[in-house]
C-alpha positions as CSV (number, residue, x, y, z in Angstrom):
1,M,63.9,108.0,26.2
2,T,60.6,106.7,24.9
3,Q,57.6,108.6,26.3
4,R,54.0,108.7,25.6
5,Y,53.1,111.9,23.9
6,I,49.8,113.2,25.1
7,H,48.2,114.8,22.1
8,P,45.4,117.3,22.2
9,E,41.9,116.2,23.0
10,D,40.6,116.9,19.5
11,A,43.4,114.9,17.7
12,D,41.2,111.8,17.2
13,T,38.3,113.8,15.7
14,S,39.9,114.4,12.3
15,P,38.1,112.4,9.6
16,H,41.4,111.2,8.2
17,T,42.2,109.5,11.6
18,T,39.1,107.4,11.2
19,L,39.7,106.7,7.5
20,L,43.3,105.5,8.2
21,G,42.5,103.7,11.4
22,S,45.3,105.7,13.1
23,E,46.4,105.1,16.7
24,F,49.3,107.1,18.1
25,V,51.4,104.8,20.2
26,S,54.5,106.6,21.4
27,Y,57.2,109.2,20.9
28,D,60.9,108.9,21.5
29,A,62.2,112.5,22.2
30,E,65.9,111.4,21.9
31,T,65.5,110.2,18.3
32,Q,62.4,112.4,17.5
33,T,60.6,109.2,16.4
34,A,56.8,108.6,16.6
35,T,55.3,105.1,16.4
36,M,51.8,104.6,15.3
37,H,49.5,101.6,14.6
38,F,47.1,101.6,11.7
39,T,44.3,99.3,10.8
40,V,44.1,98.9,7.0
41,R,40.4,98.6,6.1
42,P,39.0,96.6,3.2
43,E,38.0,99.8,1.4
44,M,41.7,100.7,1.0
45,I,42.5,97.5,-0.9
46,T,42.7,97.4,-4.7
47,H,42.1,94.4,-6.9
48,R,45.8,93.6,-6.7
49,G,45.3,92.9,-3.0
50,G,47.1,95.9,-1.5
51,V,46.5,99.5,-0.4
52,Q,46.2,101.9,-3.3
53,G,49.4,104.0,-3.6
54,G,48.0,107.4,-2.9
55,L,46.5,106.0,0.3
56,V,49.9,104.5,1.3
57,A,51.2,108.1,1.1
58,G,48.4,109.1,3.6
59,Y,49.7,106.6,6.1
60,L,53.2,107.8,5.7
61,D,52.1,111.5,5.9
62,D,50.2,110.7,9.1
63,V,53.2,109.1,10.9
64,M,55.7,111.7,9.7
65,G,53.3,114.5,10.7
66,Y,52.8,113.1,14.2
67,A,56.5,112.9,14.7
68,Y,56.8,116.6,14.0
69,V,53.7,117.5,16.1
70,A,55.1,115.5,19.0
71,S,58.6,117.1,18.6
72,T,56.9,120.5,19.1
73,N,54.8,119.3,22.0
74,G,51.6,119.7,20.0
75,E,52.2,123.3,19.0
76,M,53.2,123.0,15.4
77,A,52.3,120.8,12.4
78,P,54.0,120.3,9.0
79,L,52.5,121.5,5.8
80,N,53.9,119.3,3.0
81,L,55.6,120.9,0.1
82,E,56.9,117.5,-1.3
83,I,56.6,113.8,-0.5
84,S,58.8,111.2,-2.1
85,M,57.7,107.6,-1.5
86,S,58.9,104.1,-2.3
87,L,56.4,101.3,-2.4
88,I,58.3,98.2,-1.4
89,R,55.6,95.6,-0.9
90,L,51.8,95.5,-1.3
91,I,50.2,96.4,2.0
92,P,47.4,94.0,2.8
93,E,44.3,94.6,4.9
94,G,45.0,94.4,8.6
95,P,47.5,95.9,11.1
96,L,50.3,98.1,10.0
97,I,53.1,99.8,12.1
98,G,54.4,103.3,11.2
99,K,57.6,105.0,12.3
100,G,58.1,108.7,11.6
101,R,61.2,110.8,12.3
102,V,62.1,114.4,12.3
103,V,65.3,114.7,10.4
104,K,65.4,118.5,10.6
105,G,62.9,120.7,12.5
106,G,64.0,124.1,11.3
107,R,62.2,127.5,11.6
108,K,61.6,127.6,7.8
109,V,61.8,124.0,6.6
110,V,61.0,120.7,8.2
111,I,62.5,117.4,6.8
112,L,60.8,114.2,7.8
113,E,61.1,110.4,7.2
114,G,58.6,107.7,7.5
115,E,58.4,103.9,7.2
116,L,55.6,101.4,7.3
117,F,56.1,97.9,8.5
118,S,54.1,94.7,8.7
119,E,53.4,93.2,12.1
120,D,56.4,90.8,11.6
121,G,58.7,93.7,10.9
122,K,58.9,93.6,7.0
123,L,59.5,97.1,5.5
124,M,56.5,97.8,3.3
125,A,57.0,101.5,2.2
126,R,59.1,104.5,3.1
127,A,59.0,108.2,2.4
128,T,60.6,111.5,3.0
129,S,58.9,114.9,3.2
130,T,59.9,118.5,2.9
131,A,57.4,120.7,4.7
132,L,56.8,124.1,6.2
133,P,56.3,124.5,9.9
134,T,52.8,125.9,10.7
135,S,50.7,126.3,13.8
136,R,48.8,123.0,14.6
137,P,45.4,123.1,12.9
138,S,42.2,122.4,14.7
139,S,38.5,122.1,13.8
140,T,38.3,125.9,14.1
141,N,41.7,127.1,12.9
142,T,43.6,126.0,9.7
143,G,47.0,126.7,11.2
144,L,47.8,128.9,8.2
145,D,48.6,132.1,9.9
146,A,48.3,134.6,7.0
């Protein structure tokens, strides 16, 4: 069942949200999949004509993270231990669609998958992440409960 996840009021105030042009679209609770739209800005593009690889990881991290945040109803967020990424095509300036999934949302380890697609459905990049579950950070709390 696809449902619109209502994320916290401060979710759009993070600087990385602006940088990546992130827009949360929906969350499917049955498949634990989040869908996001991104707007790739000209500043992200290298002389090859595509997004710099480290920035591609940022898009994938964002969509995988939102899948986990939505799966916990906004209470938890992943802290990455490892991200493995495959760059399949150069990602040009403009719209981009992200799909992120929770593979395992355990108490000690979270495993996530993410994919980026062009508007016409071509797979552009994919990633997996192993992360620690933490409290959702905010502008006043890091979420790293010591």
